[in-house]
C-alpha positions in Angstrom: -0.1 0.1 -0.1 1.2 3.4 -0.8 1.6 6.3 1.6 -0.1 9.5 0.4 2.2 12.4 1.8 0.1 15.4 2.7 1.8 18.6 1.9 2.6 21.3 5.0 1.4 24.6 5.3 4.5 26.1 4.0 4.6 24.1 1.0 0.8 24.9 0.1 1.7 28.8 0.4 2.6 29.8 -3.0 5.8 31.9 -3.4 5.5 35.7 -3.4 4.8 37.5 -6.6 6.0 40.9 -7.1 3.4 42.9 -8.5 4.7 45.5 -11.3 5.3 49.0 -10.2 3.5 51.8 -11.6 6.4 52.9 -14.2 6.1 48.9 -15.3 2.5 48.9 -15.9 2.8 52.3 -17.9 5.8 51.9 -20.0 6.8 48.1 -20.2 5.8 45.4 -22.0 5.1 41.8 -20.5 8.8 40.9 -20.6 9.7 43.6 -18.9 11.2 46.2 -21.7 10.5 49.8 -22.0 8.1 50.3 -25.2 6.6 53.5 -26.1 6.9 53.6 -29.7 7.2 50.1 -32.3 7.5 49.8 -36.1 4.5 50.8 -37.7 1.8 48.5 -38.5 -0.6 48.2 -41.3 -3.2 50.9 -39.9 -0.2 53.5 -39.8 1.0 52.6 -42.8 -2.5 52.9 -44.5 -3.2 56.1 -42.8 0.1 57.5 -44.4 -1.0 56.4 -47.6 -4.2 58.1 -47.2 -2.5 61.3 -45.9 -0.3 61.6 -48.9 -3.3 60.9 -51.3 -4.9 64.0 -49.5 -2.0 65.9 -49.9 -1.1 65.0 -53.6 -4.8 65.5 -54.5 -5.9 68.8 -53.2 -9.6 68.1 -54.3 -11.6 65.2 -55.8 -12.4 61.6 -55.5 -8.9 60.8 -54.6 -8.6 63.6 -52.1 -11.9 62.4 -50.4 -10.4 58.6 -50.7 -7.6 59.7 -48.9 -9.2 61.7 -46.6 -11.6 58.4 -45.5 -8.3 56.2 -45.7 -6.8 58.5 -43.3 -9.6 58.6 -40.9 -10.3 55.1 -40.8 -6.7 53.7 -40.4 -6.0 56.1 -37.6 -9.4 55.0 -36.0 -8.3 51.2 -36.6 -5.4 51.9 -35.0 -6.9 53.4 -31.7 -9.2 50.9 -31.7 -6.3 48.5 -31.5 -4.5 50.1 -28.9 -7.3 50.9 -26.8 -8.2 47.3 -26.7 -5.0 45.4 -27.3 -2.2 48.1 -26.1 1.3 46.5 -24.3 1.0 48.9 -21.8 -1.0 51.7 -19.9 0.7 54.4 -21.7 -0.1 52.7 -25.5 -3.9 52.7 -24.3 -3.9 56.1 -23.3 -2.1 57.2 -26.5 -4.8 55.5 -28.6 -7.7 57.2 -26.3 -5.9 61.0 -27.0 -5.4 60.0 -30.6 -9.0 58.9 -30.6 -10.3 62.1 -28.9 -8.5 64.3 -31.3 -9.7 62.4 -34.5 -13.1 62.9 -33.5 -12.8 66.8 -32.4 -11.0 67.4 -35.8 -14.0 65.9 -37.8 -16.3 67.8 -35.5 -14.5 71.0 -36.1 -14.1 70.0 -40.0 -17.8 69.1 -40.8 -19.5 71.9 -38.6 -16.9 75.0 -39.2 -15.9 75.5 -35.6 
């Protein structure tokens, strides 16, 4: 017959896991590396293309398409940063840019 040993109270306690500091929550990724910027991803590249279209073609359908591409891509980027940002700074950056985009659209559309 096998003997089953019960664990002592000391063995049942999990080792102390240090909580990340506010600095780490705000500016570091899961591995602890400082993350403020990263290589541009697809929404930022598309926004840049839309911005270039808007600058090159000041009026007309291509200028309008560039504006739609720019604002749609920036909105997409903001959504991704707010929902999946690596740290609080990135999430806050997505929220700030989203508010900036909405205020810019309101200002342009209502001539404020």
